[in-house]
C-alpha positions in Angstrom: -0.7 108.6 -126.9 0.9 107.7 -123.5 -1.1 106.2 -120.7 -0.4 106.1 -117.0 0.4 102.6 -116.0 -1.8 102.9 -112.9 -4.7 102.2 -115.2 -4.5 98.5 -115.9 -6.3 96.6 -118.6 -9.2 94.5 -117.6 -11.2 92.0 -119.7 -15.0 91.9 -119.5 -16.2 89.5 -116.8 -19.1 87.2 -116.6 -20.6 88.8 -113.5 -23.6 90.7 -115.0 -26.1 88.8 -113.0 -24.4 89.5 -109.7 -24.2 93.2 -110.6 -27.9 93.2 -111.5 -28.9 91.8 -108.1 -26.9 94.6 -106.5 -27.9 97.5 -108.7 -31.6 96.9 -108.9 -31.8 97.2 -105.1 -30.2 100.7 -105.1 -31.9 103.4 -107.1 -31.5 107.1 -106.6 -34.0 109.0 -104.5 -36.1 111.7 -106.1 -34.5 115.1 -106.0 -37.2 117.6 -105.2 -34.9 120.6 -105.8 -33.7 119.3 -109.1 -34.0 121.9 -111.9 -35.8 121.2 -115.2 -32.4 121.4 -117.0 -30.9 118.9 -114.7 -33.9 116.6 -115.0 -33.8 116.9 -118.8 -30.1 115.9 -118.7 -30.9 112.9 -116.6 -33.8 111.9 -119.0 -31.2 112.0 -121.9 -28.8 109.8 -120.0 -31.5 107.2 -119.0 -32.7 107.2 -122.6 -29.2 106.2 -123.8 -29.1 103.5 -121.1 -32.5 102.1 -122.0 -32.2 102.2 -125.8 -28.5 102.4 -126.8 -26.3 100.8 -124.1 -24.6 97.5 -124.4 -27.1 96.1 -121.9 -30.1 97.2 -124.0 -28.5 95.8 -127.2 -27.8 92.5 -125.4 -31.5 92.2 -124.6 -32.8 93.2 -128.0 -30.4 90.9 -129.8 -31.5 87.9 -127.7 -34.7 85.8 -127.8 -35.5 85.6 -124.1 -39.2 86.5 -123.7 -38.9 87.5 -120.1 -36.0 89.8 -120.9 -38.0 91.5 -123.7 -41.0 91.9 -121.4 -39.0 93.6 -118.7 -37.3 95.8 -121.3 -40.7 96.8 -122.5 -41.6 97.7 -119.0 -38.4 99.7 -118.6 -39.3 101.6 -121.8 -42.8 102.3 -120.5 -41.4 103.6 -117.1 -38.9 105.7 -118.9 -41.5 107.3 -121.2 -43.7 108.1 -118.2 -40.7 109.7 -116.4 -39.7 111.6 -119.5 -43.1 113.2 -119.9 -44.6 116.1 -118.1 -45.6 116.0 -114.5 -44.3 116.3 -110.9 -40.5 116.3 -110.9 -40.3 113.9 -107.9 -42.6 111.4 -109.6 -40.7 111.6 -112.8 -37.4 111.0 -111.1 -38.9 107.9 -109.4 -40.1 106.6 -112.8 -36.6 107.1 -114.3 -35.0 105.2 -111.4 -37.6 102.4 -111.8 -36.8 102.2 -115.5 -33.1 101.8 -114.8 -33.8 99.1 -112.2 -36.1 97.3 -114.6 -33.5 97.3 -117.3 -31.1 95.6 -115.0 -33.7 93.0 -114.3 -34.1 92.5 -118.0 -30.4 91.9 -118.4 -30.5 89.4 -115.6 -33.2 87.5 -117.4 -31.3 87.1 -120.7 -30.7 83.4 -121.3 -27.2 82.2 -121.5 -26.2 81.6 -125.1 -25.1 78.2 -126.4 -21.5 79.3 -126.8 -21.2 80.9 -123.4 -18.9 78.2 -122.0 -16.4 78.7 -124.9 -16.6 82.5 -124.3 -16.0 82.1 -120.6 -12.9 80.1 -121.3 -11.6 82.6 -123.7 -12.2 85.4 -121.2 -10.4 83.3 -118.6 -7.4 82.8 -120.9 -7.3 86.5 -121.8 -7.4 87.6 -118.1 -4.6 85.2 -117.3 -2.4 86.7 -120.1 -3.3 90.2 -118.8 -2.2 89.1 -115.3 1.1 87.9 -116.6 1.7 91.2 -118.4 0.8 93.2 -115.3 3.1 91.1 -113.1 5.9 91.7 -115.5 5.3 95.4 -115.3 5.1 95.2 -111.5 8.4 93.4 -111.3 10.1 96.1 -113.4 8.7 98.9 -111.3 9.7 97.2 -108.0 13.2 96.7 -109.4 13.4 100.4 -110.3 12.4 101.4 -106.8 14.8 98.9 -105.2 12.0 96.9 -103.6 12.3 93.6 -105.4 11.3 91.8 -102.2 7.9 93.3 -102.5 7.4 91.8 -105.9 8.6 88.4 -104.6 6.0 88.5 -101.8 3.3 89.5 -104.2 4.3 86.7 -106.6 3.8 84.1 -103.9 0.3 85.4 -103.2 -0.5 85.5 -106.9 0.8 82.0 -107.5 -1.5 80.7 -104.8 -4.5 82.4 -106.4 -3.4 81.1 -109.8 -3.2 77.5 -108.5 -6.7 77.7 -107.0 -8.0 79.2 -110.3 -6.5 76.4 -112.4 -7.7 73.6 -110.1 -11.3 75.0 -110.4 -10.9 75.4 -114.1 -9.8 71.8 -114.5 -13.0 70.8 -112.6 -15.1 72.8 -115.1 -15.9 75.6 -112.7 -14.8 78.5 -114.8 -16.9 81.2 -113.0 -15.5 80.2 -109.6 -12.0 80.1 -111.2 -12.4 83.7 -112.4 -13.0 84.8 -108.8 -9.5 83.8 -107.9 -8.0 85.1 -111.1 -9.7 88.4 -110.8 -8.5 88.7 -107.2 -4.9 88.1 -108.2 -5.2 90.7 -110.9 -6.7 93.2 -108.5 -3.9 92.6 -105.9 -1.3 93.3 -108.6 -3.1 96.4 -109.8 -3.4 97.9 -106.3 0.3 97.2 -105.7 1.2 99.1 -108.9 -1.1 102.0 -107.9 0.5 102.2 -104.5 4.0 101.9 -105.9 4.5 105.6 -106.7 2.3 107.1 -103.9 1.1 110.1 -105.9 3.9 110.3 -108.5 2.9 110.5 -112.1 4.2 107.3 -113.8 4.2 107.4 -117.6 5.5 104.2 -119.1 5.8 102.7 -122.6 2.2 101.7 -122.8 0.6 103.3 -125.8 -2.7 103.3 -127.6 -2.8 103.2 -131.4 -6.2 104.9 -131.5 -8.6 106.8 -129.3 -11.0 103.9 -129.6 -8.3 101.6 -128.0 -8.1 103.9 -125.0 -11.8 103.9 -124.7 -12.0 100.1 -124.7 -9.2 100.1 -122.1 -11.1 102.5 -119.8 -14.3 100.5 -120.4 -12.7 97.3 -119.1 -11.4 99.3 -116.1 -14.9 100.5 -115.4 -16.2 96.9 -115.7 -13.7 95.7 -113.1 -14.6 98.4 -110.6 -18.2 97.3 -111.0 -17.1 93.8 -110.1 -15.2 95.2 -107.1 -18.4 97.0 -106.0 -20.2 93.7 -106.0 -17.5 91.6 -104.3 -16.5 94.1 -101.7 -19.9 95.3 -100.7 -21.9 92.0 -101.0 -22.4 91.8 -97.2 -22.5 95.5 -96.5 -25.3 96.1 -99.0 -27.7 94.1 -96.7 -27.7 97.2 -94.6 -30.4 99.7 -95.6 -28.2 102.4 -94.1 -25.3 101.6 -96.3 -27.5 101.2 -99.4 -28.8 104.7 -98.8 -25.2 106.0 -98.4 -23.9 104.6 -101.7 -27.0 105.1 -103.9 -26.2 108.5 -105.4 -22.7 107.4 -106.4 -23.9 104.3 -108.2 -26.6 106.2 -110.0 -24.1 108.8 -111.1 -21.7 106.1 -112.3 -24.4 104.5 -114.4 -25.3 107.9 -116.0 -21.7 108.8 -116.8 -21.3 105.3 -118.4 -24.5 105.7 -120.4 -23.2 109.1 -121.7 -19.9 107.4 -122.5 -21.6 104.8 -124.6 -23.6 107.5 -126.4 -20.3 109.3 -127.3 -18.7 106.1 -128.4 -21.6 105.2 -130.7 -20.9 108.5 -132.4 -17.2 107.8 -132.5 -16.4 110.6 -130.0 -14.0 108.3 -128.2 -12.0 110.9 -126.3 -15.3 112.3 -124.8 -16.4 108.7 -124.1 -13.1 107.9 -122.3 -13.5 111.1 -120.1 -17.1 110.1 -119.1 -15.9 106.5 -118.3 -13.2 108.0 -116.0 -15.9 109.9 -114.2 -18.0 106.8 -113.9 -15.2 104.8 -112.4 -14.5 107.6 -110.0 -18.1 107.5 -108.8 -17.7 103.7 -108.3 -14.6 104.3 -106.1 -16.6 106.8 -104.1 -19.4 104.3 -103.6 -17.0 101.6 -102.3 -15.3 104.1 -100.0 -18.6 105.4 -98.7 -19.4 101.9 -97.4 -16.2 101.9 -95.4 -13.9 100.0 -97.8 -10.9 101.9 -98.9 -9.5 101.3 -102.4 -7.1 103.6 -104.3 -8.7 105.7 -107.0 
């Protein structure tokens, strides 16, 4: 299976708490004109998120009492929204259930081996950056724009130095900010390099599951971008209102993807993740920040 190079690999980041703070503040408004079929579909998606998603499994596998309590509250809200009643009220309950789930994730205690995992994630991201830079260099050479790669390399080297200095000081989370920024700069340059051309390279996936995991990491990084790029903008109620529907749609597509993946329907799961990432791009753009997508 071939993959377009414009979809870079991303390792999972340690930014769940930051995402939670953003996402719990933006839930979708009730849709008065929503049909029963549409509402039933949303109930199914939220059920997957509450009971079967990686966030839910992280909570149930942990021992944090506050997280379990909030998860129980999320379940109660979901059950209320899934039952009969006024459609607008049910939609509000479903939104509240999703928000409470994110609060529960935020409350999960950091595990004892988190420092070691953070370092492994850092090292993996650094190796991924090196691989993407090599691909960038090759593409720029093909296009006769080697100077563009040289200019980018200087920027990436500066971010890399800052990341390594912070890492040496034991500040792995702060170091990841610089490393992720370097990765994102390289990714965006690759995406711009062909300006609409279809670029199929030698990147291959051995299995459909590998492609799903690849797309899952891409979705994770766009969620990180949403947090980083809109951190200040989300203080505006007007902007929150503008992006809310995109974020909710992204969550629901991802929940459906997880459901497909759990049933080993990885091609369907990958398609749903692509839809989720597309909604995240729309959310970022709707706040006035342009990114390719």
